[in-house]
N, C-alpha and C positions, 0 to 999 in steps of 0.2 A: 777214753772209750765210752760211748753211750751205754747206759745201764740196760742190760737185758736180764731176763729171768734166768739166772744161772745158779739158783740155790740148789737145783738138783745135780749140778755138775761138781760135786765135791770129789776129791781124789778117790780113785778106785781102791787105792791102798787102804783107805779107811773102811770102805764098804765091802771089800772083797768081791767086787763085781766080776772078776775074771777067774775066780777059783784059785788054783795054784800056779797059774801062768804068770810068773813074775815079769817076763819080757813084755807081755801085753799091758800089764799094770804100769810098768815103767814108761812105756810109750804113751799111754793115755795121760798119765800125770804130766809128762813133758808137754803134751799138747795143751793141757789145761793151764799150765804155768805160762806158756807162750801167749795164750789168749789174754791172760791177766796183764802181760807186758805190752800188749798191743801188736805183737808179732802174729798177725792173723794168718798169713800164708803158712808160716811154720806150724801154727796150731792146726790148720786144716790138713797139712801133710802128716803130722804126727797122729791125728785121729784116724786118718785113713790107714796108716801103718798099724795102729793098734787094732783096728777091725780085722785086718788081714792076719794079725798075730793071734786072733781068737778072742779079743775083748768083746764085751756085750755090744751087740749091733745097735740097739736103740740108743744106748748112751753115747756111742761113737758118732752116730748121725746127729744127735743133739749138739755135740761139740762142734762138728763140722758145719752145721747150720749156723751156729753163732759166729764162727770165724768168717764164713762167707758173707753173712749179713753185714758185719762190720765193714768189709770191703765194699759192699753195695752202698753203704752210707757214705763212705769216703768218695766213691765215684759220683754219687748224687750231688755231693757238695761241690765237687770240681765242675760238674755240668751246670750248676745253678748260676749261670751268668747271663746277662741280657742278650749277648750275641752268640750263645752256644749253638753249635751245629747239631742237627738231629742225631747223627751217629754217636755223639757223646753220650746221649741218654741210653742208647742201646747197650752200652757196656754196663751201666748201673742196673738196667732192667735184667740183664742176664745173671748178674750176681744175685739179685733178689729172687729170681725164679729158681736158681740153684739152691739157695738157702731154704726156700719153700719145699723143694723136693726132699732135702735132708730131714727137715722137721716133720713133714708129713710121713716120711718113712719111719722115723722114730716113733711117732704117735700110733701108726698102724701096727708096729711091732709089739707095743705093750701099752694099750689104752688104759689099763688099770694101774699103771705105775705111778709112784708119788709125784713124778714130774710131768704128768699128762696135762694138768692145767697150765703149767708154765709153757709147755709146747703150744697149746691152743692160743695163748695170749701172744706168743712170738709170731705165730702164723697170721694172726689178725694184724699185727704191726707190719708184717711183710706185705700183706695185701694193700694196706693203706699207702705204704711207700711206693709200691708198684703203680697204683692208680695215679698218684701224684706225678710220678715220672712219665707216665703215658700222656697225661694232659700237657705237661711241659714239652714233651717231644712233639706233640701235635701243634702246639703254638710255634715251635721252632720250624716245623715243616711249612706252616702257613706263612711265616715270615720270609722264608727263602723263596717261596713261590710268588710272593707279592710283586706285581710289576713295578718297575722303577718309576719314580715321579717324572712327569713330563718336564721338558726343558722350557722354562717360560720365555727364553729369548729365541727359541726356535733354532738354536745352533747345535752343532755337533758337540756332544758332551766332552769330547777330548780337545775341542778347539779352545784356544785361549781368548780371553777378552781383548778387544782392540785397545791399543795404548791410549791413555788419556792425553789430550792436548792441553797445553798450558794456555791460559788467557793472555791476550796482548798486554804488554806492560802498561800502555796508556789507559786501557780500559780497567785494568786491575787497580791503577793508582787513583782513579777518580773516586771521590767519596759518593756514597749512595745518596739519592735525592731526598730532600727534607720533606716529609709528608705534610708538614704544616704550611708549606708555601706552594704557590702555583706559578707557572711560567706565563709571562705576559708577552704579547707580540712586540717585536723590535720597532722603534720609531722610524719613520721615513719622511723624506722631504718632498716626495712626489705627491701631486694632488690626486685625489681619487677620481677615477674615470667613471662618469655616469652617463646614462643613455637618456635622450630627450624624447618626450612624447610628440605626437603629430601636432597637437595644439601649441605646445611650447615652441616647436620649430616654426610654425606659422607666425606666432607673435614675434619671434626674433627677426624673421624676414620683414615683417611690417615695420619694425623699428628701424631696421637698416634702410628700408626704402624711404622712410620719412626723413632720415638724416641726409640721405643723398638728395632729396628734393629741396631740403633747406639749403644744402650746399650750392645747388644749381641756382637758386634764387639769389643767393648772396653773390655768386660770381657774376650773374647778369647785371645786378645793380652796380657792381664795381666797373664793369665794362661800359655801361651807359655813361657813368660819371666821367670816365676817361675820354670818351668820344665827345662829350660836351666841351671839355677843356681844349681839345684840339681845334674845334671849329671857331673859337674866339680869335679876334684880331688884336687884341691887346697883348 
């Protein structure tokens, strides 16, 4: 149990805070012992019963405030998680406010009592815890109101991703290309086809015509020679 200023909460049997009412003294002492064991609900109930039995009101409120504040600390610890919902902090805040009411009531009943300074310090602690819980609750509310992140794929959030297709075996079996080499064109037996200019075409035609003229002259010579041989009588 976290340490609170309980020096003023010594058993009433020693102080005689309830006069001759032994039932009220016994009930208050029972609540004090429960607080020391960490049985905070039992301590709160026993202090309430002691007040109804006639015990000193300020001292009973002091004890009840201590018991409720320890429950507030436990609720705050349970709510201190990254994904805690806002209503979880409301439980701890209600415990803190109840403890404040008991301590403030005890202080107003007897501001000159020996435990007045202890009450003021406990009230300050309660205000600090309540402010911390309020900030954490606000952060939880902002987190729940935050819009969901957009879907980068533009798909329905509930839709499943399409199944992945396996690569063809032949493509998967081929080794990756070697970056240190380059691909050369395949050899061919065909002659390259080129286009002739107009001058080149004219020169080619002139050569062909010259060859044809030479062939005609040669044929004419051969024909005259044969005719001469036919006209002889020998």
